[in-house]
C-alpha positions, 0 to 999 in steps of 0.5 A, a space after each residue: 131358841 126363845 128367850 123370854 123378855 123377863 130373863 133379858 129384863 133381869 139380865 139387864 137389871 143386874 147388869 146395871 146394878 152389878 149387885 144381885 141384891 139391889 137388882 132384886 129389890 129393883 124388880 121386887 123379886 126375891 134374890 134366889 129367883 133372880 139368881 135362878 133367872 140368870 143361871 137359866 138365861 146362861 144355860 139357854 145361851 151356853 155362856 156365862 154372863 157374870 163373874 161372881 165373887 163374894 165382893 163384886 159382880 162384873 159382866 163377861 165379855 159375852 154379857 157385855 155383848 148381849 147388853 146392848 141388844 137386850 136393852 134394844 129388844 125390850 125397848 121394842 117389846 115394850 113399845 109394841 106392848 104400849 102401841 097395842 094397849 094405847 098405854 104409851 105415856 108422854 115423853 119427859 124431856 129435861 130442859 135444865 132450868 125453869 122459867 127459861 125459853 125451852 130449847 128450840 128443837 123441843 119447840 119444833 118437835 112439838 110442831 112435828 108431832 102434834 099428836 104425841 105429848 111431850 112434857 118438859 121437866 127441870 131437873 137443874 142439870 144433866 147429872 141429875 137428869 141421868 139419875 132421873 133416867 136411871 129411875 125411869 122419871 125421865 126420857 131425855 135431857 139436854 146438857 154437856 155429855 163430855 162432863 159426865 164421868 165415863 161409867 155414868 155415860 154407859 148405856 146412854 146415846 147422845 147426839 150434839 145439838 150445838 156449840 154454846 159460847 160461855 159467858 158470866 152472870 154477875 150482879 148489876 153492881 159487880 166491877 165486871 159489868 163495866 165491860 161489854 165483854 170480859 177477856 179471860 185474862 181479866 177473869 184471873 183477878 176474880 174467883 169463878 163460880 162453876 156451881 161446884 156446890 151443886 151435885 145436879 151440875 157436876 158436868 158443869 162444874 167439870 167445865 169450869 175446872 178445865 177452863 180454870 186449869 187452861 187459863 190460869 183461873 181461880 174457882 170460888 169456894 162451893 156454895 149452897 146452890 140456888 133454885 130458880 131465877 129469883 134465888 139466883 139473883 139473890 145468890 149473886 148479890 150475896 156472894 158477889 162472884 161471877 157465875 159461869 154460864 152460857 151466852 143465851 142465859 137471861 131473865 135473872 133478877 138483878 143480874 147481867 150477862 157478860 160474854 167471855 172472849 180472847 178466846 171464846 170459850 165454848 161448851 158442847 150441848 148434846 141431846 141425851 137419851 138411854 140406848 134403846 129408847 123408842 117413842 115417836 116423841 123422841 123421833 120428833 126431837 131427833 128430826 128437829 135437831 136434824 133441821 136445827 143443825 142444818 139451818 143454823 149450823 150451831 156446831 160451827 166453831 167461831 174464830 179464836 175459840 176454845 173447846 175442851 178436848 172431851 168435848 172435841 172428842 164427843 165431836 169426833 166420835 159423832 162424826 164431825 170434823 174439827 173446827 166446823 159444823 159439817 157432818 163427816 160420817 154417820 150420827 145417831 140422827 142417821 140410824 135406819 130404825 128412826 123413822 122421818 117425821 117429815 
């Protein structure tokens, strides 16, 4: 049996949209032709791939089993065409905030694969980065995978990179600047800004909500989000509310960073990309993450720390033991189809 790549591409698109009209528009084909291709694929496989009604389209069990393999096959098909034609484009990587230093694994990936173009993009958050991936405008992003809704995580692969201690970003004249470290009990007296007004960073707002629920904190009223370091400085001065951030943040005019303690709250940063993505830049990036984790042990839990259960679950599913950075099983980094760069 020979399955034409066009039929598989139609199937994957319908599976992602769960709507024949939207899938047809995305592929620039008539809906009637798209439906015909789906029926032809079902006939060749001898299985129904979708259940259809006047109100919804859903994958069957057979369709769900086909989806992952179809994505991988199409990715290999596209990679082969690109290699033969020399048309491979750069790897587009979201680093979330313009003006800040790029993640260390990205720097190392460029060293490992100097002949591969890896371009940084700034989408401002993992939620917006994933939306850009769906539209083909981005390949890879860094961010908190556990904070994405379950339906958004479908079709995505993730690799844990590091545990980031959380901190507060506050204006220079804020009362909390008198403390070198801010205990969570003290923070209970101040509304915490978790960027609830920013649709690009919903995974970060989710973290703020979990932190507030766990330690009895109050979340600030949502505000229109700033864009860029300069605007963030003005935002802080205007609202005078501590903003939840990671301890590594910096470069915000008129702002200081104060680590959170008692306990130290953590967020899990992941490397996120579509399942089936094949690119030499991604190979280099995965190898760089391997080195980064081996040398710095960035997944080791510090004493007296707190990590949301959702992030703990992502670590466990990735093969990591609770409370340390040791690998306890296979992860996405050990996939046999990812070649070693060095």
